C-alpha positions in Angstrom: -9.5 19.4 8.5 -6.6 20.9 10.4 -7.4 18.5 13.2 -6.4 15.7 10.8 -3.5 17.4 9.0 -1.0 14.9 10.4 -3.0 11.9 9.1 -3.4 13.5 5.7 0.3 14.3 5.5 1.3 10.7 6.4 -1.3 9.2 4.0 0.3 11.2 1.2 3.7 10.1 2.3 2.4 6.5 2.2 1.1 7.0 -1.3 4.4 8.6 -2.4 6.3 5.6 -0.8 4.1 3.2 -2.8 4.8 4.9 -6.1 8.6 5.0 -5.3 8.5 1.4 -4.4 6.8 0.5 -7.7 9.6 2.4 -9.5 12.2 0.5 -7.6 10.4 -2.8 -8.4 10.3 -1.8 -12.1 14.0 -0.8 -12.1 14.9 -4.1 -10.5 13.2 -6.0 -13.2 10.4 -7.4 -11.0 7.8 -6.3 -13.6 9.5 -8.0 -16.5 12.6 -10.3 -16.6 12.4 -11.2 -12.9 8.6 -11.2 -12.6 8.8 -14.8 -11.2 10.2 -13.2 -8.0 7.7 -10.3 -7.9 5.4 -11.9 -5.3 8.3 -12.5 -2.9 10.0 -9.1 -3.1 6.8 -6.9 -3.2 6.0 -8.2 0.3 9.1 -6.3 1.6 7.1 -3.1 1.2 5.4 -4.1 4.5 8.5 -2.8 6.3 8.3 0.8 5.1 4.5 0.7 5.2 4.5 -0.2 8.9 7.3 2.3 9.6 5.2 5.1 8.0 2.3 4.2 10.4 4.7 4.2 13.4 6.1 7.6 12.5 2.7 9.0 11.8 1.3 7.9 15.2 4.4 9.0 17.0 4.0 12.5 15.5 0.3 12.5 16.3 1.0 11.6 19.9 3.7 14.3 20.3 2.0 17.2 18.5 -1.7 16.7 19.0 -1.9 14.7 22.3 0.9 16.3 24.3 3.0 13.2 24.5 0.2 10.8 25.7 -2.1 8.9 23.5 -4.6 6.1 24.2 -4.9 3.0 22.0 -8.3 4.3 20.7 -6.8 7.7 19.8 -3.9 6.0 17.9 -6.2 3.5 16.2 -8.6 6.3 15.0 -5.6 8.3 13.7 -4.3 5.2 11.9 -7.8 4.6 10.5 -7.9 8.1 9.0 -4.6 7.4 7.2 -6.1 4.0 6.1 -9.3 5.6 4.7 -7.4 8.2 2.8 -5.0 5.6 1.3 -7.9 3.3 0.5 -10.0 6.1 -1.1 -7.0 7.2 -3.3 -6.0 3.7 -4.2 -7.8 3.7 -7.6 -5.8 6.8 -8.7 -2.6 5.2 -7.4 -3.3 2.0 -9.3 -4.0 3.9 -12.4 -0.7 5.8 -12.0 1.3 2.6 -11.4 -0.2 0.7 -14.4 -0.4 3.6 -16.8 2.7 5.6 -16.1 5.2 3.5 -14.2 4.8 0.0 -15.5 2.2 -0.2 -18.3 3.5 -3.6 -19.5 3.1 -5.3 -16.1 -0.2 -7.0 -16.8 0.9 -8.4 -20.1 4.1 -9.7 -18.5 2.2 -11.1 -15.5 -0.3 -12.9 -17.9 2.5 -14.4 -19.9 4.4 -15.6 -16.8 1.3 -17.1 -15.2 0.4 -19.0 -18.4 4.0 -20.1 -19.0 4.4 -21.3 -15.4 1.1 -23.2 -15.6 -0.3 -21.2 -12.7 -3.3 -20.0 -14.7 -4.9 -20.6 -18.1 -4.7 -17.7 -20.5 -8.4 -16.7 -19.9 -8.0 -16.9 -16.1 -4.8 -14.8 -16.3 -6.4 -12.2 -18.6 -9.4 -12.0 -16.2 -7.2 -11.7 -13.1 -4.5 -9.2 -14.3 -6.5 -6.1 -15.0 -6.5 -2.6 -13.7 -10.0 -3.1 -12.4 -9.0 -6.2 -10.6 -6.0 -4.6 -9.1 -8.0 -1.6 -8.0 -10.4 -3.9 -6.1 -7.5 -5.9 -4.6 -5.6 -2.7 -3.7 -8.6 -1.1 -2.0 -9.4 -4.3 0.0 -5.7 -4.8 0.8 -5.2 -1.2 1.8 -8.2 -1.3 4.1 -7.7 -4.6 5.7 -3.9 -4.2 6.2 -4.4 -0.6 7.3 -6.9 -1.7 10.0 -4.5 -4.4 11.3 -1.5 -2.1 11.1 -3.4 0.7 12.9 -4.5 -1.6 15.7 -1.0 -3.1 16.3 0.9 0.1 15.9 -1.5 2.0 18.2 -0.9 -0.7 20.8 2.8 -0.1 20.8 2.7 3.7 20.4 0.1 4.4 23.2 1.5 6.1 26.2 
C-alpha cells in the first residue's frame, strides 16, 4: 500500500475537492434558484480536476521515480487515482445528495418539467441517487482514464 500512498492521497484530495465544489455550487444557488445554469457551471470543475491529476503525477514523478517517469508509469498512477475515486463515488454521491444538497433532485425535476426538457415521469426516473451513482461512477472512470492518459503524456520525463 505504501507504494501507492501518493495515489491514495490525491484520490482523497480529489474527493474532498468534489465535496467542496458541491458546497460552492449550493452556496451559489446552482442547486435551486439558478438551477437553469447548473449544467454550464458544473463543467468548470474540470479545471481543478485536471489540476489535481497534474499535481499528483508530478509528485509521483519526483518522489517515487526520481524525477523521470514514462507515460506508462504516469498513466498507471493516474488509473489508481481513477479507480479509488470511482470506487468511492457511491459514498460521495450519497454525501452530496443527503448532506450537502438534499433538495437538488426535487429542484432538478421541477426545472426539467417546467422547461419542457422532460416529462414528470422521465424527470423522476432520471434524477435519483441511484441514477447519479451510476452516472458518477461511469463519468469518474471514463474521464479519469482520459485525464490520466493526457496528463501522463505531458508529465512524462
